[in-house]
N, C-alpha and C positions, 0 to 999 in steps of 0.2 A: 392333555391330551399325555396319553399316555406314551413313558420312550423306553423300546422292549428293551429284550437282556437283545446280549449276543448267543444263539444257540449253535455251537461247536459240537461237531460230534468229532466222537474219537474212532479211529476207524483201521482198521487192516486186512488184508486179503488174507492174512494165516494166523493161527491164535499164539499165541506163547514170547510174542515176541514186545511185549509193557504193553498192551493199549490200559487197562486198568491200574500201571504204576505211575502212565502216566497220566489218568486224568483223575488222579485224588492230590497227589504232589501238586501238577501245575494250581487244583482245585485249590489248595491253602497256603501254596507262594502267591496268588491272584489276589483273595485276602487278607496279604502282606502285606499291599498293597492300597491297601481301605474298599477294597473291593467288594461284592456281594454274591458269591459265585453257589450253583446246586449246580449238584452232581447226583445223575440220573442213571441208574444200573439199569442199562435196556439190558443185559446180555442173562437172560430170563432162562434158558436152559440151563446154564451156568455161573451163575453171580458172583461175584467173585468184592464188589463194590464196598460193601463193609465191611469182612474182614480186612483189608488190603487198610481201609481209614480208619482201623483200628474199633468200631461201634462192636459194640454185640447189645443191646438191646434198643429194640425196637419189638413192636409189636403188629403194628401196622405197613406193610409196602405194596411196594407199585403192581406185582399180583390182585392184592384186594382192589386196586383203583381200579386195574383193568377188568375183573371177575364184576366190575358193580356193586362191592359189596366197602365201598367207604368214598369218601372223596379226595382225589389225591395231594392234597394237604393236609389230611391228614398223618401221610406215609412220609412226611417232612421232614425231617430232626437236625438234629448242628450237633458236631461233630468236632475235635481240633481245629477249631478258627472257620470251616464253612458248613454248607449244609448240605445235603443227600438222601437220598429216598434211591430205599434199598429193594431188592428183589429179594423174593422169595427161598428160598434153598431147599422147599418140601416138593416132592415131586407131585402131588397130586394139586400141589398150588399150580398149576400148567396144563393143566385139565381146563376144556370150553373156553382160555388166552384165545383173545383174534387182537392178534401184532400190529394191525394194521390202526389199534387206536390207540398205539403207543404217541400217533401224530396230537389224536386231538387231547390226553392231557395233556402233553409239552405246553401248546397253546395254554394248558388254565394254569401251568406253570408263569407261561412266562405275564398272566396278565396282573403286572403289576410293579408300577417304572421305580421300586427300590435296590433292583437286580440286577445286574451288570450281563452275567456270564451265565447260561444254562449250562452243562458240560455233557452230554451224554458216551456214556463207556458202552458200543456195540457188543454184540455178538462178534467172531468174527468171520469170516466169508462172505457167502451171496445166498446167504437160505434169508425166508422170511423176516424172520428179526432180524439177518440183519439189514435189508432191504429197509424195512420200517423205518428203523434205525436216520437211517440211511438220513429218507423223508422225512424225518421230522427235523431234522439239521438246518440251519442255514450256508451255514459253512462247513466243508473238513481237513479236520485234519488229519494227514493220514500218514499212523506207527510204523513205524518198517523197523530190521537188522539190516543193519549194511553189507547186503547180502544179494545177488541177483538173485535168485530167487525172491523171496519178497520185495527186490523192487517191483517186478516182474506182475505180485499181484499188486503189489498197491496200484499202477496203472491201468489193472479189473478196476478198479474201486473206483480211479477217476472218472473213469469211462462213464462208470454207470450214477455214480454222480452226476457226469453232465450229463447225464443222458435227461435228469429228473432237474439240471435248471440254478443246481447247487455250484458256488464258489467257491474252489481249490485254497483252502490259506495258505496251504505246506505242508509240507513236510519234518518230522520228528524222525531222526535216526537215535537210536534204543538201543542199548549195551556198543555203543563201542570200545573199539580194543585196540585199534588199530595197527591188526595183523596182518600180518602182507594179504591171505586172501579176500581181505573186507574192500568193498569199495569205496574212495575218495569223495567228503563231501561236492567236490567240483561233480564225477563221476556223476552220482546221482543227480545230482540238478541235470545234468546233457542230459541222459535217459528220459528222465521223466518232464521235462519241460518246466520243471516248476521249481520254489522254491526252495532251501531245506530250510531250515528258519530252526530248527535245534537240536543239536549234538548229545548226547546224553549217554556220559560213560561207561563203561558197563565196573560196576560198585558194589565190593560184596557185603557195605553198610547195609546196599539196600534190603539183600535179603536176610541179613543179619537184624534189622531193621525190623523188619518181617515176621519173623520168628517168634520177638512181642509184640508182635499186633502195633510197629509202630509208623507210621511213612517216613524214610530220607529221611525224609527236608524240617522231622520232629524227635525225629534218635539223631542226627546228626547234621543240624544243621550248617553245619562249616563242610562237610566232604565236597568229592569235586559234586557229583553230581545232586546237591541239590542246587551250586551255587549256578551248575546248569540250568536247573529247573528254577531257578526268581528272573534268569536272562531272557525265558523265556517266557512267561513269565509277564514281565517289562516290555515284552514286545506288543505284547499282545493288549498290555491297559496305558502303551501309549506315554509308561513312565520312565523314569532313568533310574541307570541300578551298575551302582558302584560294593564291588562286596568290600567287606573291611575289614579292618587289616591282621582280623581276628581267622578271619576267612582265606586269606591268601598264607598266614605263618599255619596254619591246620595245611594246605596243598602242600607247602614247597617240603612239612615232616613226612607228607602220604610219600612224598615223590621217595623222601628219603626214605625211609623207610620200605621201597618196593624194589631198592638195590638189598640191599640184604633178605636172606631165607627165611621162609613165614616162621614167629615162636619163635626166634628168636630169645636169645635170655641176654638183659643187661650182663646179667652177674658171669654170661659167657664173655661180655666181652673185659668187663673190665679181669677177671683170670687170664685174658691170652693178651692186653697190651701190660 
């Protein structure tokens, strides 16, 4: 009997909240616990997964499989410790695609008992693309920023997902800055009635890593966001996780740096004292 992978939809009601960032770094984090993971770019109209992963050498895409030009396994690549299925960035590759078939192709990827997780990086909102990815998932991981409009959008997603009989896995709050206008974890759980299972802090390392095409968990493995991605992965994988001493020291230094103005020079401090 084949042990099927957990198919988790990474979804949101709004674009720009960090679904792809969560998908990519969570996939790599899970692989660090020995889990075999496939990340699939289901945002066909605006695909970013391969770029965020730092991959650029691929010829066959998810679009080719959806257009019956290739088998989905031909679009499966390995990079940065995880497997992924990229979508095409060419506009012409969107013509004649039937997004309803996303579910059938995900099933083909899941016909293998060595895969532990399949993460679907969904299109935002409630269009046909997003709903097709939702339908292809078994469990839903909702990504939102900790502000009320984004949380309301998550609740809309929850309603749609439950209509398909999907399981709510939880919410990941992304870009958490602990500002006065932000909702707390407790507030979000009170509003949505489902658990917040991850809090990813606002971290410039994520953007800096993206500029050199490296996921933060590879670019700055000891950063505060990388630690939280590892904690989220440990929860999903059912594994214990304790940050190394190096990570703890790194976080302390990050806190010290935040006290001083940006771009401060050591020479300036020496001259001052």
